[in-house]
C-alpha positions in Angstrom: 68.3 137.8 161.8 66.9 139.2 165.0 63.4 140.7 165.0 62.9 144.4 165.5 61.6 143.9 169.0 64.9 142.5 170.1 66.9 145.4 168.5 64.9 148.1 170.3 66.5 149.0 173.7 64.2 151.1 175.9 66.3 150.6 179.0 69.5 152.2 177.7 68.5 154.0 174.5 71.4 155.3 172.5 69.4 158.2 171.2 69.5 159.9 174.6 73.3 160.1 174.4 73.3 161.1 170.7 70.7 163.8 171.4 73.0 165.2 174.2 75.9 165.4 171.7 73.7 167.2 169.2 72.5 169.7 171.9 76.2 170.4 172.7 77.3 170.6 169.1 79.3 173.6 167.8 78.5 172.7 164.1 75.0 172.9 162.7 73.1 169.6 163.0 69.7 169.1 161.5 67.7 166.1 162.6 65.5 164.7 159.8 62.2 163.2 160.8 61.8 159.4 160.7 58.9 157.4 159.5 58.1 154.7 162.1 57.6 151.9 159.7 60.5 152.7 157.5 62.7 153.2 160.6 61.8 149.7 161.9 62.5 148.1 158.6 65.9 149.9 158.3 66.8 148.8 161.8 65.9 145.2 161.0 67.9 145.2 157.8 71.0 146.7 159.5 70.7 144.3 162.6 72.1 146.8 165.1 70.4 147.7 168.4 69.1 151.1 169.4 71.5 151.0 172.3 74.3 151.8 169.8 74.5 155.3 168.4 74.2 153.9 164.8 71.0 152.0 165.7 69.7 155.0 167.5 70.2 157.3 164.5 68.6 154.7 162.2 65.5 154.3 164.4 65.0 157.8 165.6 65.9 159.9 162.5 65.6 160.0 158.8 69.3 161.0 158.9 71.4 163.9 160.0 72.5 166.9 158.0 75.7 168.4 159.5 77.5 171.7 158.8 74.8 173.3 156.7 74.2 169.9 155.1 77.8 169.3 153.9 77.9 165.9 155.7 75.0 163.5 155.4 74.8 160.8 158.2 72.5 158.1 157.0 69.5 156.9 159.0 66.2 155.5 157.9 65.5 158.0 155.1 63.5 161.2 154.8 62.2 163.5 152.1 65.4 165.5 152.0 67.7 162.5 152.4 65.8 159.7 150.7 68.3 156.9 151.3 68.4 154.4 154.2 71.7 153.2 155.5 71.0 149.6 154.6 69.4 150.4 151.3 72.4 152.5 150.2 74.7 149.7 151.0 72.7 147.0 149.2 74.5 146.0 146.1 77.5 148.0 147.1 78.9 146.4 150.2 76.6 143.4 150.5 74.2 141.5 148.3 71.6 140.6 151.0 70.6 141.9 154.4 72.3 140.2 157.3 75.6 139.7 155.6 78.8 140.9 157.3 80.1 143.5 154.8 83.8 144.2 154.1 82.9 147.8 155.0 79.7 149.7 155.6 78.9 153.1 154.1 77.5 155.3 156.9 77.8 158.9 155.7 78.9 161.0 152.7 79.4 164.6 151.8 78.4 167.1 149.1 81.6 166.5 147.1 81.0 162.8 146.8 83.4 161.7 149.6 82.4 158.5 151.4 82.6 157.6 155.1 82.6 153.9 155.9 83.1 151.6 158.9 85.9 149.1 158.2 84.5 145.5 158.3 88.0 144.1 157.8 88.7 144.8 154.1 90.2 148.3 154.6 92.7 147.6 157.3 93.4 145.8 160.6 91.4 148.4 162.6 88.0 146.7 162.2 85.2 149.0 163.5 87.0 152.3 162.7 86.0 154.9 160.1 87.7 155.4 156.7 87.2 158.3 154.3 87.3 158.0 150.5 88.4 161.4 149.4 87.5 162.5 145.9 91.0 164.0 145.3 92.9 160.8 146.1 90.3 158.0 145.6 91.9 156.0 148.4 90.4 154.8 151.6 92.1 156.9 154.3 92.4 155.9 158.0 90.8 158.2 160.5 91.5 156.4 163.8 87.9 157.2 164.8 85.2 154.8 165.8 81.6 155.6 164.9 80.9 157.5 168.1 84.1 159.5 167.7 83.1 160.2 164.1 79.8 161.7 165.3 81.8 163.9 167.8 83.9 165.1 164.8 80.9 165.9 162.8 79.0 167.7 165.6 81.9 169.6 167.2 85.1 168.9 165.3 87.1 171.0 162.8 85.1 170.2 159.7 86.1 173.6 158.3 89.8 172.6 158.5 89.2 169.0 157.3 87.4 170.2 154.1 89.2 173.5 153.7 90.6 172.7 150.2 87.2 171.8 148.9 85.2 174.8 150.0 84.5 177.5 147.5 83.2 181.0 148.1 79.5 181.0 149.0 79.3 177.2 149.5 77.0 177.5 152.5 74.0 178.8 150.5 74.4 176.3 147.7 74.9 173.3 150.0 71.9 174.2 152.2 69.6 174.1 149.2 70.7 170.6 148.1 68.7 167.4 148.1 70.5 164.7 150.1 70.8 162.5 147.0 72.8 165.2 145.1 76.5 165.9 145.1 78.8 168.3 143.3 81.0 167.0 140.5 84.0 169.1 139.6 85.8 169.5 136.4 88.7 169.0 136.0 88.1 166.0 138.2 89.5 166.5 141.7 91.9 163.5 141.5 93.7 165.0 138.5 96.6 167.4 138.8 94.5 170.2 137.2 91.7 169.5 139.6 93.8 170.2 142.6 94.1 173.9 141.9 92.0 176.5 143.7 88.5 175.0 144.1 87.0 178.4 143.0 88.6 178.0 139.5 86.9 174.6 138.8 83.5 174.2 137.2 81.0 172.2 139.2 77.6 170.7 138.5 75.0 168.7 140.5 74.7 165.0 139.8 72.9 162.2 141.6 75.1 160.6 144.3 74.6 157.2 142.7 76.2 158.5 139.5 79.1 160.1 141.5 79.6 156.8 143.5 79.8 154.7 140.3 82.2 157.2 138.7 84.5 157.2 141.8 84.4 153.4 142.1 85.1 152.8 138.4 87.9 155.3 138.4 89.4 153.9 141.6 89.4 150.4 140.1 91.2 151.7 137.0 93.8 153.6 139.1 94.3 150.5 141.3 94.8 148.4 138.2 91.8 146.2 138.9 89.6 144.6 136.3 
């Protein structure tokens, strides 16, 4: 694994470009502060350079909260989003740092949906983003690479993308969340009853780890896996 010094690019820092995209964003983007030591450790564990947008976000931020906090883009962790990108993937997509994962979890949302970069296990378009929607529990192609995904988050039609999942008054509830919490709905969103008007469903806050485990276990059952 490369040392941190080799991963930090001061000649062509990717953060300059990401910061420009954020400055031009039409959706709300909150930059969470990074701790220098934690940021360096997370960068080392991920093994990406700061010339890339992902490396830049990991090293320069504790993460990004987009669209009133609806989408959480993982970085090096902060008080309000106390998960690092490599730490969140440990035990889920790889078992030790430095491994090439089948996919890499890079962001998630307040309904438990997962955004991941395809490492080869999700399709033939390695490097593109896939979304695991809580109403289908299937990895869906987006035809977006990581930079294009950031553009979608910052200035894309997130309102249209999530339209079916947004209840009346969601902005205030979501803005108050901790980045390790998500909403679970009942009936579950992947059931026929759960695909009615989102305002008619009951919802409660749960830790995202609990939501992730529920989604993965249910997905395996639906896929007929042991």
